[in-house]
C-alpha positions as CSV (number, residue, x, y, z in Angstrom):
1,M,-3.2,70.5,68.1
2,K,-2.6,68.2,71.1
3,N,-3.4,65.2,69.0
4,K,-0.8,66.2,66.4
5,I,1.8,66.8,69.1
6,K,1.1,63.3,70.5
7,Y,1.4,61.8,67.0
8,I,4.9,63.4,66.5
9,V,6.1,62.3,69.9
10,V,5.0,58.7,69.4
11,N,6.6,58.5,66.0
12,S,9.8,60.0,67.3
13,F,9.8,57.4,70.1
14,I,9.4,54.5,67.5
15,L,12.3,55.9,65.4
16,C,14.6,56.0,68.4
17,L,13.6,52.5,69.4
18,L,14.4,51.2,65.9
19,A,17.8,53.0,66.0
20,I,18.6,51.2,69.3
21,M,17.5,47.8,68.0
22,F,19.4,48.1,64.7
23,P,22.4,50.2,65.4
24,A,24.3,49.0,62.3
25,C,21.7,49.7,59.7
26,D,22.5,53.4,59.3
27,S,26.2,52.8,58.9
28,D,25.7,49.9,56.4
29,L,23.3,51.8,54.1
30,G,24.7,51.7,50.6
31,N,27.9,49.9,51.6
32,Y,27.2,46.4,50.2
33,N,30.0,44.2,48.7
34,Y,29.0,43.3,45.1
35,R,30.7,40.4,43.4
36,D,30.7,40.0,39.6
37,I,29.7,36.5,38.5
38,N,31.2,34.8,35.5
39,E,29.2,35.4,32.3
40,L,29.2,33.1,29.3
41,S,28.5,33.8,25.7
42,F,28.4,31.5,22.7
43,K,30.2,31.7,19.4
44,N,30.2,29.4,16.3
45,F,26.6,28.3,17.1
46,D,24.2,29.2,14.2
47,T,21.0,30.6,15.7
48,I,19.9,32.2,12.3
49,N,20.0,29.3,9.9
50,G,20.1,26.4,12.3
51,Y,21.4,23.0,11.2
52,N,20.4,20.3,8.8
53,V,21.1,16.6,9.2
54,F,20.0,13.4,7.5
55,T,18.4,10.9,9.8
56,G,21.0,8.2,10.6
57,D,23.9,10.6,10.1
58,S,26.1,12.2,12.8
59,L,25.7,15.7,14.0
60,K,28.9,17.4,15.0
61,L,29.1,20.8,16.7
62,S,31.9,22.5,18.6
63,P,30.7,25.9,19.8
64,D,33.1,28.3,21.5
65,L,32.4,29.4,25.1
66,I,33.5,33.0,25.9
67,S,34.0,33.6,29.7
68,S,33.8,37.2,31.0
69,K,36.4,36.2,33.6
70,G,38.6,34.2,31.3
71,Q,38.3,31.2,33.6
72,E,39.1,27.7,32.6
73,D,36.4,25.1,32.1
74,N,34.5,24.3,35.3
75,Y,31.2,23.6,33.6
76,S,28.6,20.9,33.1
77,Y,27.0,20.5,29.7
78,E,23.7,19.3,28.3
79,W,22.6,18.9,24.7
80,S,18.9,18.1,24.1
81,I,16.4,18.1,21.3
82,H,12.8,19.3,21.9
83,I,10.4,16.6,20.5
84,P,7.1,18.1,19.6
85,T,3.9,16.1,20.5
86,S,0.2,16.7,20.2
87,F,0.5,18.7,23.4
88,V,3.6,20.6,24.7
89,G,6.4,18.1,23.8
90,Y,9.4,17.1,25.8
91,D,13.2,17.5,25.8
92,S,15.4,14.5,24.9
93,I,19.0,14.7,26.2
94,I,21.4,13.5,23.5
95,S,24.8,14.4,25.1
96,T,26.5,15.7,28.2
97,E,29.8,16.6,26.5
98,K,31.1,20.0,25.7
99,N,31.2,19.3,22.0
100,L,28.3,17.5,20.3
101,K,28.9,14.3,18.3
102,T,25.9,12.0,18.1
103,K,24.0,10.0,15.5
104,I,20.5,11.4,14.8
105,R,17.8,8.8,14.6
106,L,14.8,11.0,14.6
107,N,12.0,10.9,12.1
108,P,12.3,13.6,9.4
109,G,10.9,16.9,10.6
110,N,11.7,20.3,12.3
111,Y,13.0,20.3,15.9
112,F,14.7,22.6,18.4
113,L,18.3,21.9,19.3
114,Q,19.2,23.2,22.8
115,Y,22.6,23.6,24.4
116,K,22.8,24.3,28.2
117,V,26.0,25.1,30.2
118,T,26.0,25.3,34.0
119,D,28.8,27.1,35.9
120,N,29.6,24.7,38.6
121,Q,31.0,27.5,40.9
122,T,27.9,29.6,40.9
123,N,25.3,27.1,39.6
124,V,24.2,29.7,37.0
125,L,22.8,28.2,33.9
126,F,23.5,29.6,30.4
127,H,21.6,28.3,27.4
128,I,21.0,28.8,23.7
129,R,18.9,27.0,21.0
130,T,18.3,26.9,17.3
131,N,16.4,25.1,14.6
132,L,17.3,21.5,13.6
133,L,15.9,20.1,10.4
134,V,16.2,16.3,10.2
135,S,15.7,15.1,6.7
136,T,16.6,12.4,4.2
137,P,18.4,12.6,0.9
138,V,14.8,12.4,-0.6
139,Y,13.2,14.8,1.9
140,E,11.3,16.8,-0.7
141,G,11.3,17.5,-4.4
142,Y,9.8,16.6,-7.8
143,M,8.8,13.0,-8.4
144,V,9.1,12.2,-12.1
145,L,7.3,9.2,-13.5
146,N,8.9,7.8,-16.7
147,D,8.1,5.3,-19.3
148,V,11.3,3.2,-20.0
149,D,10.7,0.5,-22.6
150,G,7.1,0.1,-21.5
151,K,8.0,-0.1,-17.8
152,S,7.6,2.5,-15.0
153,R,10.6,4.2,-13.5
154,L,10.3,6.8,-10.7
155,D,13.0,9.5,-10.7
156,M,13.4,12.4,-8.2
157,L,14.7,15.9,-8.2
158,S,15.5,16.2,-4.5
159,Y,15.6,19.7,-3.1
160,D,18.4,20.8,-0.8
161,N,16.9,23.8,1.1
162,S,20.2,25.0,2.5
163,A,21.9,25.0,-0.9
164,E,18.7,25.9,-2.8
165,T,19.6,23.3,-5.5
166,F,18.1,20.0,-6.8
167,E,20.0,16.7,-6.8
168,Q,18.8,14.2,-9.4
169,Y,18.1,10.6,-8.5
170,T,17.6,8.2,-11.3
171,D,15.3,5.2,-10.3
172,V,14.9,6.5,-6.7
173,L,13.1,3.3,-5.7
174,Q,16.1,1.2,-6.6
175,E,18.3,3.7,-4.9
176,L,16.4,3.4,-1.6
177,E,15.9,-0.4,-2.1
178,S,12.1,-0.1,-2.1
179,S,10.3,-3.4,-2.0
180,L,7.7,-2.3,-4.6
181,P,7.7,-4.9,-7.4
182,E,8.5,-3.8,-11.0
183,Q,5.6,-1.8,-12.4
184,G,4.3,-1.8,-16.0
185,T,3.1,1.1,-18.1
186,P,3.1,4.3,-16.1
187,Y,-0.1,6.3,-15.6
188,Q,0.5,8.9,-12.9
189,V,2.3,9.9,-9.7
190,L,0.5,12.0,-7.1
191,C,2.0,13.2,-3.8
192,M,-0.2,14.4,-0.9
193,Y,-1.4,13.6,2.6
194,A,-3.2,10.3,2.8
195,S,-5.2,10.8,6.0
196,R,-6.7,13.4,8.2
197,F,-4.6,15.8,10.3
198,K,-1.5,15.0,8.2
199,E,-0.9,11.7,9.9
200,T,0.2,9.8,6.8
201,Y,1.9,11.1,3.7
202,G,1.5,9.2,0.5
203,I,3.3,9.0,-2.8
204,Y,0.7,7.3,-5.0
205,L,2.0,5.4,-8.1
206,L,-0.6,4.5,-10.7
207,T,0.5,2.0,-13.4
208,D,-1.1,-0.8,-15.3
209,S,0.3,-3.2,-12.7
210,G,-1.8,-1.5,-9.9
211,T,-2.3,1.5,-7.7
212,N,0.0,1.7,-4.7
213,R,1.1,4.1,-2.0
214,L,4.7,4.5,-1.2
215,E,5.7,5.4,2.4
216,G,6.3,9.1,2.5
217,E,9.8,9.1,4.2
218,T,11.5,5.9,3.0
219,F,9.5,5.1,-0.2
220,G,9.0,1.7,1.3
221,W,6.1,-0.5,0.3
222,D,4.0,-3.3,1.8
223,P,1.1,-5.2,0.1
224,I,-1.3,-3.4,2.4
225,N,-0.2,-0.2,0.7
226,N,-2.2,-1.3,-2.4
227,I,-5.1,1.2,-3.0
228,R,-7.7,-1.5,-2.2
229,Y,-6.7,-1.3,1.5
230,Q,-7.7,2.4,1.5
231,M,-11.1,1.6,0.2
232,L,-14.4,0.4,1.7
233,G,-16.7,-2.1,0.1
234,D,-16.4,-5.2,-2.0
235,V,-13.3,-4.1,-4.0
236,P,-12.1,-6.4,-6.7
237,T,-8.6,-7.9,-6.1
238,D,-7.4,-6.5,-9.4
239,F,-8.8,-3.0,-8.9
240,K,-6.5,-0.2,-10.1
241,A,-7.1,3.4,-11.0
242,D,-6.4,5.0,-14.4
243,H,-6.2,8.5,-12.8
244,M,-6.3,10.0,-9.3
245,T,-7.3,13.5,-8.5
246,G,-6.5,14.9,-5.0
247,T,-7.3,18.1,-3.2
248,A,-6.8,19.2,0.4
249,L,-9.3,21.1,2.5
250,Y,-9.4,22.8,5.8
251,N,-5.7,23.8,6.0
252,N,-4.7,20.5,4.4
253,S,-6.1,18.5,7.3
254,Y,-8.8,16.9,5.1
255,P,-7.6,15.2,1.9
256,M,-10.1,14.3,-0.8
257,F,-9.4,11.7,-3.4
258,F,-11.2,10.9,-6.6
259,L,-10.2,7.6,-8.2
260,Y,-11.2,7.1,-11.9
261,T,-11.4,3.8,-13.7
262,N,-13.5,2.5,-16.6
263,G,-15.6,5.7,-16.7
264,N,-16.4,5.7,-13.0
265,F,-15.4,7.9,-10.0
266,Y,-14.9,6.7,-6.4
267,C,-14.2,9.2,-3.6
268,N,-13.8,9.6,0.2
269,Q,-16.6,11.9,1.0
270,D,-17.6,10.2,4.3
271,P,-16.5,12.5,7.1
272,L,-16.4,9.6,9.6
273,N,-14.1,7.6,7.4
274,S,-12.3,10.4,5.5
275,S,-9.2,8.4,4.7
276,F,-11.2,5.7,3.0
277,I,-12.5,5.7,-0.5
278,R,-16.0,4.2,-0.9
279,Y,-16.3,1.6,-3.7
280,I,-19.6,3.2,-4.9
281,S,-19.4,5.2,-8.1
282,I,-20.7,8.7,-7.7
283,N,-21.4,9.3,-11.4
284,N,-25.1,8.5,-11.4
285,Y,-28.4,10.4,-11.3
286,G,-29.9,8.6,-8.4
287,N,-29.5,5.0,-9.3
288,I,-26.0,3.7,-8.4
289,N,-26.7,0.6,-10.5
290,D,-27.1,2.7,-13.6
291,P,-24.1,5.1,-13.7
292,F,-23.3,7.4,-16.7
293,T,-19.9,7.3,-18.2
294,A,-17.8,10.0,-16.7
295,S,-14.8,11.9,-18.3
296,P,-11.6,11.4,-16.3
297,Y,-11.5,15.1,-15.4
298,I,-13.1,16.3,-12.2
299,V,-12.9,19.6,-10.1
300,T,-14.1,20.3,-6.6
301,T,-14.4,22.9,-3.8
302,G,-15.1,20.1,-1.4
303,N,-18.7,21.0,-0.9
304,N,-19.5,20.9,-4.6
305,T,-17.9,18.7,-7.3
306,V,-18.2,19.0,-11.1
307,M,-17.7,16.2,-13.5
308,Y,-18.7,15.6,-17.2
309,D,-21.3,13.1,-18.4
310,V,-19.8,11.6,-21.6
311,D,-23.0,9.8,-22.5
312,N,-25.3,12.8,-22.4
313,R,-22.6,15.4,-23.1
314,N,-23.4,17.7,-20.2
315,F,-21.8,18.8,-16.9
316,A,-23.0,17.2,-13.7
317,T,-22.5,18.2,-10.1
318,I,-22.6,16.4,-6.8
319,G,-22.6,17.7,-3.2
320,F,-20.5,16.7,-0.3
321,N,-21.1,13.2,1.1
322,K,-23.7,12.5,-1.6
323,S,-23.9,9.3,-3.6
324,S,-25.6,10.7,-6.7
325,A,-25.2,13.7,-9.0
326,A,-27.5,16.1,-10.9
327,E,-27.1,18.0,-14.1
328,V,-25.7,21.4,-13.6
329,S,-28.5,24.0,-13.4
330,V,-29.4,25.6,-16.8
331,S,-29.3,28.9,-15.0
332,L,-25.5,28.7,-14.9
333,N,-25.4,28.7,-18.7
334,Y,-22.9,25.8,-19.2
335,P,-22.8,24.5,-22.7
336,T,-24.2,21.0,-23.6
337,G,-23.7,18.7,-26.5
338,Y,-19.9,18.8,-26.6
339,D,-17.1,16.4,-25.9
340,L,-14.8,17.3,-23.1
341,L,-11.1,17.2,-24.0
342,Y,-9.6,18.6,-20.8
343,M,-10.5,20.4,-17.6
344,E,-8.5,21.8,-14.7
345,Q,-9.0,24.1,-11.7
346,S,-6.5,26.7,-10.8
347,Y,-5.7,27.7,-7.2
348,S,-7.6,31.0,-7.9
349,G,-10.8,28.9,-8.1
350,S,-11.3,29.3,-11.8
351,V,-12.1,26.2,-13.8
352,Y,-11.0,25.9,-17.5
353,A,-12.6,23.3,-19.7
354,I,-11.7,22.6,-23.4
355,L,-14.7,21.3,-25.3
356,Q,-15.0,20.1,-28.9
357,H,-18.1,20.1,-31.0
358,P,-18.7,16.5,-32.2
359,S,-19.7,17.3,-35.7
360,T,-17.8,20.5,-36.6
361,L,-14.8,19.5,-34.5
362,K,-14.3,23.1,-33.5
363,N,-12.8,23.6,-30.1
364,Y,-14.0,26.0,-27.4
365,L,-12.8,27.2,-24.0
366,L,-15.2,27.4,-21.1
367,R,-14.3,29.3,-17.8
368,F,-16.4,29.2,-14.7
369,V,-16.2,29.1,-10.9
370,I,-18.0,26.1,-9.3
371,G,-21.5,27.0,-8.4
372,Q,-21.5,30.2,-10.4
373,E,-22.5,31.2,-13.9
374,Q,-19.9,30.7,-16.6
375,T,-17.9,33.8,-17.5
376,Y,-16.3,32.8,-20.8
377,F,-17.2,30.5,-23.6
378,E,-15.5,31.2,-26.9
379,E,-14.0,29.3,-29.8
380,I,-10.2,28.7,-29.6
381,T,-8.6,30.0,-32.7
382,G,-5.0,29.2,-31.8
383,T,-2.5,27.9,-34.4
384,A,-2.9,24.2,-35.1
385,F,-5.0,23.8,-31.9
386,E,-6.9,21.0,-33.5
387,N,-3.7,18.9,-33.3
388,A,-2.9,19.8,-29.6
389,S,-2.2,16.9,-27.3
390,H,-1.4,18.5,-23.9
391,Y,-2.9,21.5,-22.1
392,A,-2.1,23.7,-19.1
393,V,-3.5,27.0,-17.8
394,S,-1.4,29.6,-16.1
395,P,-2.9,29.9,-12.6
396,D,-2.2,33.6,-12.1
397,L,-2.2,35.0,-15.7
398,G,-4.9,32.8,-17.2
399,Y,-3.0,32.0,-20.5
400,L,-3.7,28.6,-22.1
401,F,-0.7,26.7,-23.1
402,Y,-0.9,23.7,-25.5
403,S,1.5,21.5,-27.3
404,V,1.6,20.3,-30.9
405,D,4.3,17.7,-31.6
406,G,7.5,19.5,-30.4
407,K,6.0,23.0,-30.1
408,V,4.4,24.8,-27.2
409,Y,2.0,27.7,-27.8
410,E,0.6,30.4,-25.5
411,Y,-3.0,31.4,-26.2
412,D,-4.4,34.7,-25.0
413,L,-8.1,34.3,-24.1
414,S,-8.9,38.0,-24.5
415,L,-6.9,38.6,-27.8
416,K,-7.8,35.1,-29.1
417,T,-4.3,34.9,-30.5
418,S,-1.5,32.3,-30.0
419,K,2.2,32.7,-29.8
420,L,4.9,30.1,-30.3
421,M,6.9,29.8,-27.1
422,I,8.9,26.6,-27.4
423,D,10.1,24.7,-30.4
424,K,11.9,21.4,-29.6
425,G,12.2,20.5,-33.3
426,G,11.7,16.7,-33.8
427,D,11.4,16.0,-30.1
428,E,8.0,15.1,-28.7
429,I,6.3,17.1,-25.9
430,T,5.1,14.4,-23.5
431,Y,4.1,16.4,-20.4
432,L,2.8,19.9,-19.8
433,S,1.5,21.4,-16.5
434,F,1.6,24.0,-13.8
435,Q,2.4,22.1,-10.6
436,N,-0.2,22.1,-7.8
437,F,1.3,22.8,-4.4
438,F,-1.1,22.0,-1.5
439,N,1.1,23.9,1.1
440,R,1.6,26.9,-1.2
441,T,0.4,29.6,1.2
442,G,3.3,31.0,3.3
443,N,6.0,29.1,1.4
444,A,7.8,31.4,-1.0
445,N,9.3,28.6,-3.0
446,Y,6.0,26.9,-3.6
447,E,4.2,30.1,-4.4
448,N,6.8,30.9,-7.0
449,W,7.1,27.4,-8.5
450,A,3.4,27.1,-8.8
451,K,3.5,29.8,-11.5
452,W,6.1,28.0,-13.6
453,L,5.3,26.0,-16.6
454,T,6.7,22.5,-16.4
455,V,7.5,20.8,-19.8
456,G,8.6,17.3,-20.5
457,S,10.1,16.3,-23.8
458,Y,11.5,13.2,-25.4
459,N,13.9,12.8,-28.2
460,G,13.5,9.0,-28.7
461,T,16.3,8.2,-26.3
462,E,16.0,10.3,-23.2
463,G,13.7,12.8,-21.7
464,T,14.2,16.4,-20.6
465,L,12.3,18.3,-17.9
466,E,12.3,22.1,-18.2
467,Q,10.6,24.9,-16.2
468,Y,9.7,28.4,-17.5
469,S,8.5,31.5,-15.7
470,I,5.6,33.3,-17.5
471,P,5.8,37.1,-18.0
472,P,2.7,39.2,-18.5
473,V,1.5,40.8,-21.8
474,N,2.5,37.7,-23.9
475,G,6.2,38.1,-23.2
476,Q,8.5,35.4,-24.2
477,I,8.6,32.7,-21.5
478,I,11.9,32.4,-19.6
479,Q,13.6,29.0,-18.8
480,T,14.4,28.7,-15.1
481,N,15.5,25.1,-14.9
482,Q,16.5,22.2,-17.1
483,W,17.4,18.5,-16.3
484,T,18.1,15.6,-18.7
485,G,18.6,11.9,-18.3
486,F,14.9,10.9,-17.8
487,G,12.9,8.4,-19.7
488,K,9.7,9.4,-21.5
489,I,8.2,11.7,-18.9
490,I,4.5,10.8,-18.2
491,S,3.7,12.5,-14.9
492,V,5.3,14.9,-12.3
493,S,4.2,15.7,-8.7
494,Y,6.0,17.4,-5.9
495,R,6.7,15.8,-2.5
496,E,6.0,18.7,-0.2
497,R,6.8,19.7,3.4
498,G,4.7,21.9,5.5
């Protein structure tokens, strides 16, 4: 009890002492003078859609500043663009004026545009930012390779993401003043990344004049962009590819190429030199000096690749980074003794191959997943299929489309029936495919467009490119787009972003 009394006395003494030392504390409690500072808000600055600008063009913005105190300008301004790098990135100041008017000279890509305003009276900083897409008139879109009087002409349907429309460029290489020499008979155009980690994008142009890579942003060309400079080995000076198959692995960071010429395949399966294609044919059974003749069609998962041996009429498979192939195991029940007319792999992983019996000339459809037993091998009984010239398989519904002269049919594998979907009369169908999009996942446009049938036709004077959506249960296909003014359409590939 005495200890408790001492504790109370001591604490009372301390409180009295504090009251003597700070006599004003009690009277000032809760009596502070608060002063409202000026608050700024921004209007006419789009933080939802951001802004688009072509590289080399001026960006002009005049946002409104709303002051909570209605005071006149007494501010400092800073406009900057955040430049991404392999690490964090950095901010590049582009203006210190209230309104922005500056020429953008950045490489095409996605950036952050930042606007900072400092109240000079209080030194309080207010800021806002949004997305900035720097592009070119040919930033992305369909590349259309045409035959015009025996010469190659590359056209483009350039996609405007903000307007969701396509603008047509006839002879885009001339439009952009590309230095690529005039090219002869067109074979193929292929758009995809040309090196690991998306460092270089390529628009590959295959013609009888050569195989060349156009620069991905400007479509410029230099002699070192000839395909020989992307190859390892004693490559002939006149080397050119008849066909090029590309696939992208590991989130598109590892491009794989298969060049086909004169019955041989060359590829870039060396992980240490993944951008370079080895000038050693892979279509052999252990003796690189004695290759078999390969069909121009090839499919791959990256780890396993399947091609067709024309000489022995059988499928052959080769593993990653291997220099020789082997016949597909008999346990997988793949047919032998046929001629391969066509083969493609859908993004679902299913492979479809059209085979013809060399004596009866009957046609068959084979379906399989690489490395697994085949799941379908049946005769194709579609109307006039023996006269078909172009083929394409719907990646999500599995219908086989084929063209006969100016007609396009849809063939149902289960019902084994065909239905006429397009009749172009006397026009010739010159191109038929479902476009492959490497950056399809997460891109709603690419996911949708990959399901559309692309059809090229030619009336003897000009070409027409059309796209059709494919309904289920054999419904009539629906035209979604149509463009005219092309030459004879030979090949189409999409210049992607992502």
